[in-house]
C-alpha positions as YAML, in Angstrom:
chain: A
units: angstrom
residues:
- id: 1
  name: MET
  ca: [-20.42, 48.69, -55.68]
- id: 2
  name: GLY
  ca: [-19.04, 51.63, -53.36]
- id: 3
  name: LEU
  ca: [-18.06, 54.91, -53.48]
- id: 4
  name: LYS
  ca: [-15.64, 56.57, -56.19]
- id: 5
  name: ASN
  ca: [-12.20, 56.55, -55.29]
- id: 6
  name: SER
  ca: [-11.07, 60.10, -55.05]
- id: 7
  name: MET
  ca: [-9.43, 62.87, -52.64]
- id: 8
  name: SER
  ca: [-13.17, 64.00, -51.54]
- id: 9
  name: LEU
  ca: [-13.65, 60.36, -50.52]
- id: 10
  name: VAL
  ca: [-11.77, 60.64, -47.00]
- id: 11
  name: LYS
  ca: [-13.77, 64.08, -46.44]
- id: 12
  name: HIS
  ca: [-16.73, 62.34, -47.30]
- id: 13
  name: TYR
  ca: [-15.65, 59.16, -44.64]
- id: 14
  name: LEU
  ca: [-15.08, 61.89, -42.11]
- id: 15
  name: GLN
  ca: [-18.34, 63.71, -42.67]
- id: 16
  name: THR
  ca: [-20.46, 60.54, -42.39]
- id: 17
  name: ALA
  ca: [-18.75, 59.19, -39.61]
- id: 18
  name: SER
  ca: [-19.30, 62.64, -37.91]
- id: 19
  name: GLN
  ca: [-22.93, 62.59, -38.55]
- id: 20
  name: LEU
  ca: [-23.21, 59.18, -36.80]
- id: 21
  name: CYS
  ca: [-21.12, 59.86, -33.72]
- id: 22
  name: GLN
  ca: [-23.11, 63.12, -33.34]
- id: 23
  name: VAL
  ca: [-26.40, 61.67, -33.45]
- id: 24
  name: TYR
  ca: [-25.39, 58.76, -31.60]
- id: 25
  name: ASP
  ca: [-27.00, 58.87, -28.07]
- id: 26
  name: GLY
  ca: [-26.18, 55.69, -26.29]
- id: 27
  name: ALA
  ca: [-29.47, 54.09, -26.01]
- id: 28
  name: ILE
  ca: [-28.81, 50.95, -28.05]
- id: 29
  name: PRO
  ca: [-25.28, 49.22, -28.97]
- id: 30
  name: PHE
  ca: [-23.49, 51.31, -31.18]
- id: 31
  name: HIS
  ca: [-23.15, 48.13, -33.92]
- id: 32
  name: PHE
  ca: [-27.40, 48.35, -34.56]
- id: 33
  name: VAL
  ca: [-26.77, 51.73, -35.32]
- id: 34
  name: LEU
  ca: [-24.19, 50.89, -38.15]
- id: 35
  name: LYS
  ca: [-26.29, 48.20, -39.17]
- id: 36
  name: GLN
  ca: [-29.41, 50.18, -39.54]
- id: 37
  name: PHE
  ca: [-27.69, 52.78, -41.51]
- id: 38
  name: PHE
  ca: [-25.75, 50.89, -44.13]
- id: 39
  name: SER
  ca: [-29.00, 48.77, -44.79]
- id: 40
  name: GLN
  ca: [-30.75, 51.95, -45.67]
- id: 41
  name: HIS
  ca: [-27.64, 53.49, -47.55]
- id: 42
  name: LYS
  ca: [-26.78, 50.58, -49.99]
- id: 43
  name: LYS
  ca: [-24.25, 52.97, -51.72]
- id: 44
  name: TYR
  ca: [-21.74, 52.19, -49.13]
- id: 45
  name: GLY
  ca: [-19.40, 49.15, -50.66]
- id: 46
  name: SER
  ca: [-17.57, 46.82, -47.92]
- id: 47
  name: ARG
  ca: [-14.58, 48.99, -48.01]
- id: 48
  name: ASP
  ca: [-16.71, 52.17, -47.31]
- id: 49
  name: ARG
  ca: [-18.45, 50.49, -44.45]
- id: 50
  name: LYS
  ca: [-14.77, 49.29, -42.88]
- id: 51
  name: TRP
  ca: [-13.37, 52.75, -43.05]
- id: 52
  name: ILE
  ca: [-16.38, 54.36, -41.64]
- id: 53
  name: THR
  ca: [-16.99, 51.76, -39.07]
- id: 54
  name: GLY
  ca: [-13.09, 52.27, -37.82]
- id: 55
  name: LEU
  ca: [-13.68, 55.82, -37.78]
- id: 56
  name: CYS
  ca: [-16.82, 55.97, -35.54]
- id: 57
  name: TYR
  ca: [-15.16, 53.25, -33.36]
- id: 58
  name: SER
  ca: [-12.08, 55.12, -32.87]
- id: 59
  name: PHE
  ca: [-13.80, 58.61, -32.12]
- id: 60
  name: LEU
  ca: [-15.66, 56.25, -29.12]
- id: 61
  name: ARG
  ca: [-11.78, 54.71, -27.97]
- id: 62
  name: LEU
  ca: [-11.12, 58.26, -26.91]
- id: 63
  name: GLY
  ca: [-13.86, 58.13, -24.29]
- id: 64
  name: LYS
  ca: [-13.78, 61.02, -21.85]
- id: 65
  name: ALA
  ca: [-10.94, 62.57, -23.85]
- id: 66
  name: MET
  ca: [-11.18, 65.73, -25.69]
- id: 67
  name: PRO
  ca: [-14.53, 66.59, -24.84]
- id: 68
  name: THR
  ca: [-14.78, 69.93, -26.50]
- id: 69
  name: ALA
  ca: [-12.59, 69.33, -29.67]
- id: 70
  name: ALA
  ca: [-14.72, 69.30, -32.96]
- id: 71
  name: VAL
  ca: [-15.69, 66.30, -34.02]
- id: 72
  name: THR
  ca: [-13.90, 65.91, -37.32]
- id: 73
  name: GLU
  ca: [-10.56, 66.64, -35.33]
- id: 74
  name: ARG
  ca: [-11.33, 64.11, -32.76]
- id: 75
  name: LEU
  ca: [-12.02, 61.71, -35.33]
- id: 76
  name: GLU
  ca: [-8.51, 62.28, -37.27]
- id: 77
  name: GLN
  ca: [-6.72, 62.27, -33.76]
- id: 78
  name: ALA
  ca: [-8.48, 58.95, -32.76]
- id: 79
  name: TRP
  ca: [-7.76, 57.40, -36.17]
- id: 80
  name: PHE
  ca: [-4.05, 58.03, -35.59]
- id: 81
  name: LEU
  ca: [-3.79, 56.83, -32.22]
- id: 82
  name: CYS
  ca: [-5.57, 53.50, -32.87]
- id: 83
  name: SER
  ca: [-3.98, 52.72, -36.24]
- id: 84
  name: LEU
  ca: [-1.20, 49.97, -35.67]
- id: 85
  name: ALA
  ca: [-0.07, 50.02, -39.19]
- id: 86
  name: PRO
  ca: [0.07, 52.73, -42.04]
- id: 87
  name: ASN
  ca: [-3.16, 52.88, -43.94]
- id: 88
  name: ARG
  ca: [-4.55, 54.66, -47.12]
- id: 89
  name: LEU
  ca: [-6.97, 56.73, -44.82]
- id: 90
  name: LEU
  ca: [-4.27, 57.79, -42.29]
- id: 91
  name: GLU
  ca: [-2.13, 59.11, -45.22]
- id: 92
  name: ASP
  ca: [-4.75, 61.09, -46.54]
- id: 93
  name: ILE
  ca: [-5.60, 62.34, -43.20]
- id: 94
  name: LYS
  ca: [-2.18, 63.19, -42.34]
- id: 95
  name: SER
  ca: [0.94, 61.51, -44.32]
- id: 96
  name: SER
  ca: [3.46, 62.76, -41.18]
- id: 97
  name: TRP
  ca: [1.49, 60.67, -38.97]
- id: 98
  name: ASN
  ca: [0.90, 57.58, -41.41]
- id: 99
  name: GLU
  ca: [4.64, 57.26, -41.00]
- id: 100
  name: LEU
  ca: [4.43, 56.91, -37.11]
- id: 101
  name: ALA
  ca: [1.66, 54.72, -37.07]
- id: 102
  name: THR
  ca: [3.68, 51.61, -35.71]
- id: 103
  name: LEU
  ca: [5.05, 53.75, -32.74]
- id: 104
  name: PRO
  ca: [3.58, 52.98, -29.15]
- id: 105
  name: VAL
  ca: [0.61, 55.21, -28.13]
- id: 106
  name: GLU
  ca: [2.89, 57.02, -25.41]
- id: 107
  name: LYS
  ca: [5.21, 58.41, -28.53]
- id: 108
  name: LYS
  ca: [2.13, 58.91, -30.80]
- id: 109
  name: MET
  ca: [0.71, 61.01, -28.03]
- id: 110
  name: GLU
  ca: [3.88, 63.08, -28.07]
- id: 111
  name: VAL
  ca: [3.05, 64.54, -32.00]
- id: 112
  name: ILE
  ca: [-1.08, 64.93, -31.94]
- id: 113
  name: ASP
  ca: [-2.40, 68.23, -32.61]
- id: 114
  name: HIS
  ca: [-4.06, 68.69, -29.50]
- id: 115
  name: PRO
  ca: [-2.61, 66.78, -26.63]
- id: 116
  name: PHE
  ca: [-4.04, 65.38, -23.44]
- id: 117
  name: SER
  ca: [-2.86, 62.79, -21.12]
- id: 118
  name: ILE
  ca: [-3.73, 59.09, -21.56]
- id: 119
  name: GLU
  ca: [-5.61, 58.77, -18.57]
- id: 120
  name: GLU
  ca: [-8.18, 61.45, -19.80]
- id: 121
  name: ILE
  ca: [-9.69, 58.86, -21.50]
- id: 122
  name: ALA
  ca: [-10.94, 56.96, -18.89]
- id: 123
  name: PRO
  ca: [-10.29, 59.33, -15.57]
- id: 124
  name: PHE
  ca: [-10.93, 57.05, -12.83]
- id: 125
  name: ALA
  ca: [-7.80, 56.30, -10.90]
- id: 126
  name: SER
  ca: [-9.13, 57.02, -7.74]
- id: 127
  name: LEU
  ca: [-12.10, 54.36, -8.22]
- id: 128
  name: LEU
  ca: [-10.27, 51.24, -9.53]
- id: 129
  name: SER
  ca: [-9.75, 47.98, -7.95]
- id: 130
  name: GLU
  ca: [-6.25, 47.31, -6.43]
- id: 131
  name: GLY
  ca: [-3.72, 46.08, -9.26]
- id: 132
  name: ILE
  ca: [-5.55, 47.90, -11.92]
- id: 133
  name: SER
  ca: [-3.14, 50.68, -13.57]
- id: 134
  name: ALA
  ca: [-5.21, 53.88, -14.42]
- id: 135
  name: THR
  ca: [-2.74, 54.70, -17.32]
- id: 136
  name: GLN
  ca: [-2.83, 50.97, -18.48]
- id: 137
  name: TYR
  ca: [-6.59, 50.86, -18.13]
- id: 138
  name: ALA
  ca: [-6.86, 54.17, -19.84]
- id: 139
  name: ALA
  ca: [-4.56, 52.78, -22.78]
- id: 140
  name: HIS
  ca: [-6.01, 49.65, -23.65]
- id: 141
  name: PHE
  ca: [-9.24, 51.44, -24.87]
- id: 142
  name: LEU
  ca: [-6.96, 52.19, -28.13]
- id: 143
  name: LYS
  ca: [-6.84, 48.43, -29.06]
- id: 144
  name: GLN
  ca: [-9.37, 46.06, -29.72]
- id: 145
  name: PRO
  ca: [-9.26, 42.87, -27.72]
- id: 146
  name: ASP
  ca: [-8.55, 39.61, -29.14]
- id: 147
  name: VAL
  ca: [-11.43, 37.01, -29.63]
- id: 148
  name: PHE
  ca: [-10.96, 33.91, -27.03]
- id: 149
  name: ILE
  ca: [-12.66, 30.55, -27.72]
- id: 150
  name: ARG
  ca: [-12.74, 27.71, -24.92]
- id: 151
  name: ILE
  ca: [-12.49, 24.34, -26.59]
- id: 152
  name: ARG
  ca: [-15.02, 22.08, -25.02]
- id: 153
  name: PRO
  ca: [-13.98, 18.26, -23.84]
- id: 154
  name: ARG
  ca: [-13.72, 15.78, -26.65]
- id: 155
  name: ASN
  ca: [-13.62, 18.43, -29.41]
- id: 156
  name: GLU
  ca: [-9.57, 19.33, -28.93]
- id: 157
  name: LYS
  ca: [-8.54, 17.54, -31.90]
- id: 158
  name: PRO
  ca: [-11.18, 18.68, -34.53]
- id: 159
  name: VAL
  ca: [-10.87, 22.18, -33.55]
- id: 160
  name: THR
  ca: [-7.05, 22.44, -33.38]
- id: 161
  name: ASP
  ca: [-7.18, 20.67, -37.07]
- id: 162
  name: ARG
  ca: [-9.81, 23.19, -38.44]
- id: 163
  name: LEU
  ca: [-7.44, 25.91, -36.99]
- id: 164
  name: LYS
  ca: [-4.46, 24.60, -38.58]
- id: 165
  name: SER
  ca: [-6.29, 24.19, -41.79]
- id: 166
  name: LEU
  ca: [-7.62, 27.82, -41.92]
- id: 167
  name: ASP
  ca: [-3.98, 29.04, -41.46]
- id: 168
  name: TRP
  ca: [-5.11, 31.51, -38.90]
- id: 169
  name: ASN
  ca: [-2.71, 33.31, -36.69]
- id: 170
  name: PHE
  ca: [-3.66, 31.58, -33.19]
- id: 171
  name: GLU
  ca: [-2.10, 30.96, -29.84]
- id: 172
  name: LEU
  ca: [-3.60, 27.63, -28.48]
- id: 173
  name: HIS
  ca: [-3.00, 27.25, -24.50]
- id: 174
  name: GLY
  ca: [-4.25, 24.41, -23.15]
- id: 175
  name: HIS
  ca: [-8.31, 24.61, -23.95]
- id: 176
  name: SER
  ca: [-8.03, 28.29, -24.63]
- id: 177
  name: VAL
  ca: [-7.55, 29.60, -28.13]
- id: 178
  name: ARG
  ca: [-6.36, 33.47, -29.10]
- id: 179
  name: LEU
  ca: [-7.55, 34.70, -32.17]
- id: 180
  name: PRO
  ca: [-7.58, 38.13, -33.79]
- id: 181
  name: PRO
  ca: [-10.31, 40.81, -33.17]
- id: 182
  name: GLY
  ca: [-12.88, 39.91, -35.72]
- id: 183
  name: SER
  ca: [-12.19, 36.19, -36.24]
- id: 184
  name: ALA
  ca: [-15.59, 34.53, -37.59]
- id: 185
  name: VAL
  ca: [-15.54, 31.65, -35.43]
- id: 186
  name: ASP
  ca: [-18.97, 31.15, -36.03]
- id: 187
  name: LYS
  ca: [-18.37, 30.23, -39.67]
- id: 188
  name: HIS
  ca: [-15.76, 27.17, -38.80]
- id: 189
  name: PHE
  ca: [-16.99, 25.58, -35.73]
- id: 190
  name: LEU
  ca: [-20.19, 24.75, -34.24]
- id: 191
  name: LEU
  ca: [-20.78, 27.21, -31.21]
- id: 192
  name: ASP
  ca: [-21.48, 25.70, -27.79]
- id: 193
  name: LYS
  ca: [-21.03, 22.21, -28.95]
- id: 194
  name: GLN
  ca: [-17.43, 22.60, -30.08]
- id: 195
  name: VAL
  ca: [-16.18, 25.79, -28.78]
- id: 196
  name: VAL
  ca: [-17.54, 28.59, -26.51]
- id: 197
  name: VAL
  ca: [-16.91, 31.86, -27.43]
- id: 198
  name: GLN
  ca: [-15.55, 33.11, -23.95]
- id: 199
  name: ASP
  ca: [-12.78, 35.77, -23.06]
- id: 200
  name: LEU
  ca: [-9.59, 34.47, -21.48]
- id: 201
  name: HIS
  ca: [-10.26, 35.55, -18.13]
- id: 202
  name: SER
  ca: [-13.82, 34.39, -18.09]
- id: 203
  name: GLN
  ca: [-11.98, 31.12, -18.88]
- id: 204
  name: LYS
  ca: [-9.61, 31.73, -15.88]
- id: 205
  name: VAL
  ca: [-12.58, 32.04, -13.49]
- id: 206
  name: GLY
  ca: [-13.14, 28.06, -14.12]
- id: 207
  name: ASP
  ca: [-9.43, 27.64, -13.36]
- id: 208
  name: ILE
  ca: [-9.60, 29.48, -10.12]
- id: 209
  name: ILE
  ca: [-13.02, 27.74, -8.93]
- id: 210
  name: ARG
  ca: [-11.53, 24.41, -10.05]
- id: 211
  name: GLU
  ca: [-8.07, 24.93, -7.90]
- id: 212
  name: VAL
  ca: [-10.35, 26.28, -4.54]
- id: 213
  name: PHE
  ca: [-12.62, 23.05, -4.72]
- id: 214
  name: LYS
  ca: [-9.66, 20.66, -5.37]
- id: 215
  name: GLN
  ca: [-7.81, 22.28, -1.98]
- id: 216
  name: GLU
  ca: [-11.11, 22.07, -0.18]
- id: 217
  name: ASN
  ca: [-11.44, 18.47, -1.39]
- id: 218
  name: PHE
  ca: [-15.13, 19.74, -2.53]
- id: 219
  name: VAL
  ca: [-16.94, 18.08, -5.84]
- id: 220
  name: PRO
  ca: [-20.14, 20.00, -6.21]
- id: 221
  name: ALA
  ca: [-23.02, 18.12, -6.94]
- id: 222
  name: VAL
  ca: [-25.76, 20.84, -7.51]
- id: 223
  name: MET
  ca: [-25.17, 24.35, -8.35]
- id: 224
  name: TRP
  ca: [-27.64, 27.59, -8.56]
- id: 225
  name: ASP
  ca: [-26.31, 30.08, -11.31]
- id: 226
  name: CYS
  ca: [-28.55, 32.95, -9.82]
- id: 227
  name: CYS
  ca: [-27.38, 35.59, -12.75]
- id: 228
  name: ALA
  ca: [-27.15, 33.25, -15.49]
- id: 229
  name: ALA
  ca: [-27.41, 35.32, -18.30]
- id: 230
  name: SER
  ca: [-26.88, 33.40, -21.38]
- id: 231
  name: GLY
  ca: [-25.48, 30.62, -19.30]
- id: 232
  name: GLY
  ca: [-21.54, 30.64, -20.32]
- id: 233
  name: LYS
  ca: [-20.45, 29.94, -16.71]
- id: 234
  name: SER
  ca: [-23.27, 27.13, -16.54]
- id: 235
  name: ILE
  ca: [-21.72, 25.69, -19.14]
- id: 236
  name: MET
  ca: [-18.06, 25.90, -17.96]
- id: 237
  name: MET
  ca: [-18.76, 24.18, -14.89]
- id: 238
  name: LYS
  ca: [-20.89, 21.50, -16.54]
- id: 239
  name: ASP
  ca: [-17.64, 20.71, -18.37]
- id: 240
  name: LEU
  ca: [-15.62, 21.07, -15.20]
- id: 241
  name: TYR
  ca: [-18.04, 18.73, -13.43]
- id: 242
  name: PRO
  ca: [-20.22, 16.39, -15.93]
- id: 243
  name: GLY
  ca: [-22.21, 15.07, -13.19]
- id: 244
  name: LEU
  ca: [-23.39, 18.63, -11.68]
- id: 245
  name: GLN
  ca: [-27.05, 19.44, -11.53]
- id: 246
  name: ILE
  ca: [-27.73, 22.79, -12.59]
- id: 247
  name: THR
  ca: [-30.25, 25.47, -11.73]
- id: 248
  name: VAL
  ca: [-30.35, 29.23, -13.63]
- id: 249
  name: SER
  ca: [-32.41, 32.01, -13.02]
- id: 250
  name: ASP
  ca: [-32.38, 35.58, -14.35]
- id: 251
  name: ILE
  ca: [-34.91, 38.50, -14.29]
- id: 252
  name: ARG
  ca: [-35.15, 38.24, -18.18]
- id: 253
  name: PRO
  ca: [-37.78, 35.75, -19.80]
- id: 254
  name: SER
  ca: [-35.88, 36.31, -23.12]
- id: 255
  name: ILE
  ca: [-32.28, 35.71, -21.87]
- id: 256
  name: LEU
  ca: [-33.05, 32.69, -20.51]
- id: 257
  name: GLN
  ca: [-34.78, 31.61, -23.83]
- id: 258
  name: ASN
  ca: [-31.64, 32.35, -25.49]
- id: 259
  name: LEU
  ca: [-29.61, 30.17, -22.68]
- id: 260
  name: GLY
  ca: [-31.98, 27.14, -23.28]
- id: 261
  name: ASN
  ca: [-31.21, 27.58, -27.30]
- id: 262
  name: ARG
  ca: [-27.38, 27.48, -26.08]
- id: 263
  name: PHE
  ca: [-27.62, 24.82, -23.77]
- id: 264
  name: LYS
  ca: [-29.32, 22.52, -26.15]
- id: 265
  name: ASP
  ca: [-26.49, 23.22, -28.54]
- id: 266
  name: ALA
  ca: [-24.12, 22.47, -25.81]
- id: 267
  name: GLY
  ca: [-25.91, 18.99, -25.15]
- id: 268
  name: ILE
  ca: [-26.99, 20.00, -21.75]
- id: 269
  name: SER
  ca: [-30.72, 18.82, -21.55]
- id: 270
  name: SER
  ca: [-31.49, 18.38, -17.49]
- id: 271
  name: TYR
  ca: [-31.35, 21.36, -15.67]
- id: 272
  name: GLN
  ca: [-33.96, 23.41, -13.92]
- id: 273
  name: SER
  ca: [-34.58, 27.21, -14.85]
- id: 274
  name: PHE
  ca: [-36.94, 30.14, -13.69]
- id: 275
  name: VAL
  ca: [-37.43, 34.02, -14.04]
- id: 276
  name: ALA
  ca: [-36.64, 35.86, -10.63]
- id: 277
  name: ASP
  ca: [-35.39, 39.17, -9.11]
- id: 278
  name: LEU
  ca: [-33.36, 38.77, -6.52]
- id: 279
  name: THR
  ca: [-33.99, 42.32, -5.75]
- id: 280
  name: ASN
  ca: [-37.60, 42.49, -4.50]
- id: 281
  name: SER
  ca: [-39.90, 40.38, -2.48]
- id: 282
  name: ASN
  ca: [-41.77, 38.78, -5.31]
- id: 283
  name: GLY
  ca: [-38.58, 37.17, -7.05]
- id: 284
  name: LEU
  ca: [-37.94, 36.21, -3.71]
- id: 285
  name: LYS
  ca: [-41.19, 34.30, -3.43]
- id: 286
  name: GLU
  ca: [-40.42, 32.35, -6.53]
- id: 287
  name: VAL
  ca: [-36.80, 31.58, -5.34]
- id: 288
  name: LYS
  ca: [-38.39, 29.88, -2.44]
- id: 289
  name: LYS
  ca: [-40.85, 28.22, -4.61]
- id: 290
  name: GLN
  ca: [-38.24, 26.75, -6.70]
- id: 291
  name: LEU
  ca: [-35.64, 25.85, -4.39]
- id: 292
  name: ARG
  ca: [-36.79, 23.40, -2.12]
- id: 293
  name: SER
  ca: [-33.74, 23.26, 0.31]
- id: 294
  name: PRO
  ca: [-30.24, 25.30, 0.95]
- id: 295
  name: LEU
  ca: [-27.57, 24.59, -1.75]
- id: 296
  name: HIS
  ca: [-23.66, 24.13, -1.44]
- id: 297
  name: LEU
  ca: [-23.18, 25.84, -4.48]
- id: 298
  name: ILE
  ca: [-24.23, 29.40, -5.98]
- id: 299
  name: ILE
  ca: [-22.56, 31.07, -8.70]
- id: 300
  name: ALA
  ca: [-23.55, 34.91, -8.93]
- id: 301
  name: ASP
  ca: [-21.97, 36.46, -12.00]
- id: 302
  name: MET
  ca: [-23.50, 40.34, -10.98]
- id: 303
  name: PRO
  ca: [-25.02, 42.48, -12.95]
- id: 304
  name: CYS
  ca: [-22.47, 45.43, -13.00]
- id: 305
  name: THR
  ca: [-20.93, 48.43, -15.01]
- id: 306
  name: GLY
  ca: [-19.27, 46.04, -17.20]
- id: 307
  name: SER
  ca: [-16.03, 48.34, -17.05]
- id: 308
  name: GLY
  ca: [-13.75, 45.34, -17.60]
- id: 309
  name: THR
  ca: [-15.27, 44.76, -21.22]
- id: 310
  name: TRP
  ca: [-15.62, 48.34, -22.48]
- id: 311
  name: ALA
  ca: [-12.55, 47.97, -24.79]
- id: 312
  name: ARG
  ca: [-15.20, 45.75, -27.18]
- id: 313
  name: THR
  ca: [-18.01, 48.44, -26.77]
- id: 314
  name: PRO
  ca: [-16.34, 51.71, -25.97]
- id: 315
  name: GLU
  ca: [-19.53, 53.46, -26.46]
- id: 316
  name: GLN
  ca: [-20.48, 52.18, -22.77]
- id: 317
  name: LEU
  ca: [-17.18, 54.35, -21.68]
- id: 318
  name: TYR
  ca: [-18.17, 57.31, -23.69]
- id: 319
  name: PHE
  ca: [-21.73, 57.55, -22.21]
- id: 320
  name: PHE
  ca: [-20.73, 56.43, -18.70]
- id: 321
  name: LYS
  ca: [-21.45, 58.50, -15.86]
- id: 322
  name: GLU
  ca: [-19.66, 57.60, -12.26]
- id: 323
  name: ASP
  ca: [-23.16, 57.16, -10.18]
- id: 324
  name: MET
  ca: [-23.74, 54.27, -12.01]
- id: 325
  name: ILE
  ca: [-21.22, 52.40, -9.89]
- id: 326
  name: ALA
  ca: [-22.98, 53.05, -6.76]
- id: 327
  name: SER
  ca: [-26.33, 51.72, -8.18]
- id: 328
  name: TYR
  ca: [-24.77, 48.76, -9.26]
- id: 329
  name: ALA
  ca: [-23.04, 48.13, -6.20]
- id: 330
  name: SER
  ca: [-26.35, 48.67, -4.43]
- id: 331
  name: LYS
  ca: [-27.98, 46.02, -6.70]
- id: 332
  name: GLN
  ca: [-25.14, 43.58, -5.94]
- id: 333
  name: ILE
  ca: [-25.45, 43.62, -2.30]
- id: 334
  name: ALA
  ca: [-29.14, 43.15, -2.62]
- id: 335
  name: ILE
  ca: [-28.75, 40.14, -5.01]
- id: 336
  name: ALA
  ca: [-26.10, 38.46, -2.91]
- id: 337
  name: SER
  ca: [-27.71, 39.15, 0.22]
- id: 338
  name: ASN
  ca: [-31.00, 37.45, -0.71]
- id: 339
  name: ALA
  ca: [-28.73, 34.46, -2.52]
- id: 340
  name: LEU
  ca: [-26.88, 33.65, 0.21]
- id: 341
  name: ALA
  ca: [-29.88, 33.04, 2.16]
- id: 342
  name: TYR
  ca: [-30.24, 29.68, 0.12]
- id: 343
  name: LEU
  ca: [-26.47, 28.67, 0.79]
- id: 344
  name: SER
  ca: [-25.99, 25.71, 3.35]
- id: 345
  name: SER
  ca: [-23.44, 25.67, 6.17]
- id: 346
  name: GLY
  ca: [-20.02, 25.02, 4.73]
- id: 347
  name: GLY
  ca: [-21.11, 26.06, 1.14]
- id: 348
  name: TYR
  ca: [-19.47, 28.04, -1.49]
- id: 349
  name: PHE
  ca: [-20.71, 31.25, -2.73]
- id: 350
  name: VAL
  ca: [-18.56, 32.34, -5.92]
- id: 351
  name: TYR
  ca: [-18.86, 36.14, -6.66]
- id: 352
  name: VAL
  ca: [-17.78, 37.15, -10.27]
- id: 353
  name: THR
  ca: [-18.04, 41.04, -11.82]
- id: 354
  name: CYS
  ca: [-16.50, 42.38, -15.00]
- id: 355
  name: SER
  ca: [-15.72, 45.19, -13.52]
- id: 356
  name: VAL
  ca: [-12.69, 47.33, -12.85]
- id: 357
  name: PHE
  ca: [-14.42, 49.24, -9.95]
- id: 358
  name: GLU
  ca: [-13.59, 48.57, -6.19]
- id: 359
  name: GLN
  ca: [-16.86, 49.54, -5.20]
- id: 360
  name: GLU
  ca: [-18.25, 47.04, -7.29]
- id: 361
  name: ASN
  ca: [-15.55, 44.32, -6.31]
- id: 362
  name: GLU
  ca: [-13.72, 44.52, -3.09]
- id: 363
  name: ALA
  ca: [-16.06, 46.94, -1.18]
- id: 364
  name: VAL
  ca: [-19.08, 44.27, -2.02]
- id: 365
  name: VAL
  ca: [-16.95, 41.38, -0.57]
- id: 366
  name: ALA
  ca: [-15.95, 43.10, 2.46]
- id: 367
  name: GLN
  ca: [-19.60, 43.99, 3.22]
- id: 368
  name: LEU
  ca: [-20.56, 40.42, 2.66]
- id: 369
  name: THR
  ca: [-18.02, 38.77, 4.57]
- id: 370
  name: ALA
  ca: [-18.78, 41.07, 7.38]
- id: 371
  name: ASP
  ca: [-22.53, 40.68, 7.44]
- id: 372
  name: TYR
  ca: [-22.79, 37.40, 6.87]
- id: 373
  name: SER
  ca: [-20.22, 35.15, 8.64]
- id: 374
  name: MET
  ca: [-18.36, 34.53, 5.28]
- id: 375
  name: GLN
  ca: [-14.73, 33.04, 5.13]
- id: 376
  name: LEU
  ca: [-12.72, 34.78, 2.48]
- id: 377
  name: LEU
  ca: [-10.89, 31.41, 0.69]
- id: 378
  name: SER
  ca: [-9.65, 33.39, -2.73]
- id: 379
  name: SER
  ca: [-10.13, 36.43, -4.30]
- id: 380
  name: HIS
  ca: [-8.27, 37.97, -7.56]
- id: 381
  name: VAL
  ca: [-8.42, 40.83, -10.03]
- id: 382
  name: LEU
  ca: [-7.83, 39.16, -13.11]
- id: 383
  name: ASP
  ca: [-6.41, 42.15, -15.16]
- id: 384
  name: GLY
  ca: [-7.02, 42.01, -19.02]
- id: 385
  name: THR
  ca: [-5.73, 45.66, -19.89]
- id: 386
  name: GLY
  ca: [-2.09, 44.59, -21.11]
- id: 387
  name: ILE
  ca: [-3.16, 41.52, -22.49]
- id: 388
  name: LYS
  ca: [-6.05, 42.68, -25.03]
- id: 389
  name: SER
  ca: [-8.21, 40.80, -23.02]
- id: 390
  name: ASP
  ca: [-11.22, 41.59, -20.88]
- id: 391
  name: SER
  ca: [-10.78, 42.40, -16.61]
- id: 392
  name: MET
  ca: [-12.75, 40.51, -14.21]
- id: 393
  name: PHE
  ca: [-12.79, 40.22, -10.35]
- id: 394
  name: VAL
  ca: [-13.95, 37.05, -8.57]
- id: 395
  name: THR
  ca: [-14.01, 35.72, -5.31]
- id: 396
  name: ILE
  ca: [-14.83, 32.61, -3.50]
- id: 397
  name: LEU
  ca: [-16.60, 32.61, -0.01]
- id: 398
  name: LYS
  ca: [-17.38, 29.77, 2.24]
- id: 399
  name: LYS
  ca: [-20.31, 30.06, 4.82]
- id: 400
  name: ARG
  ca: [-19.17, 29.38, 8.47]
...
């Protein structure tokens, strides 16, 4: 039914969002907190949930900025900076702001009540990989990234026909489709069978791999995805190289179970899977047991800070501590070092992160290149900050 429509409604939304933001400790993704809250408080209708959710995420999108501001002030200012068009809630918060909702964020920053520099949202200028602008990186948190899907082979016509019938605002580039945030892809397409929900730059990783391997005159026959997670990179590689034999591993059994379900939907029935922690000796014993001989292709989509994807999950920026970078970098070097023991001479190692931090990207690759006699074939920082996409890092190394 929803709450009553009155001026006190805005105050109630702000109060509710303030309470949620103050009790949230970052232990679980924020969308789970919202789901639990609204399931316990049935009085909130869909419109109420929309406004409260939007306020909370706007609050988190300010990241490290305004650390001492009152929560309500931060909520109001964040809502203005994140609003792309005039709206009723902003009108009731401050009508003069509502008239300026369509302005670029730089102009909005000039009229807010508690000015701060845009870089304060994500104050990491000295830590970023080359090519990532500190100002643009901070500013991109104020917008929700778009949704991207990859059309799987032999599904081009049914997917594009369906998109046109839905009258969605979409952009089609080859097999990649850009959709507005919140697009209900799962309600209109068969996930992992017809399309894969996969960020634009994650798809670009596949394009880079294909181009390098073409130059190398290399067609992979066997691949080990050593940090497979839910298998998105493996499905992409299978689409690029249909004859590819896949081995996947991850530290988490539950993740590999989810991978198995996705592979089934994707029509991948023949593959090898095992649980292994590549940072300790017990995990290496399992790798030795499962991999009988060195491989010519290993892909490592590394565990990382995920800083290239935080615009989708801004709570991670809000609770981030810089010492986490060194911890992840150490883990990445350990995983890569242990995986490289199973790479054959002349074999290829694909190192991928969704991080924007140099210590997780270029620094790790520099150490691997120096310590393991690896030839650097290709290295790219894929900057998504200006195109409402994720940012990623991909390097392809060849064992001498």
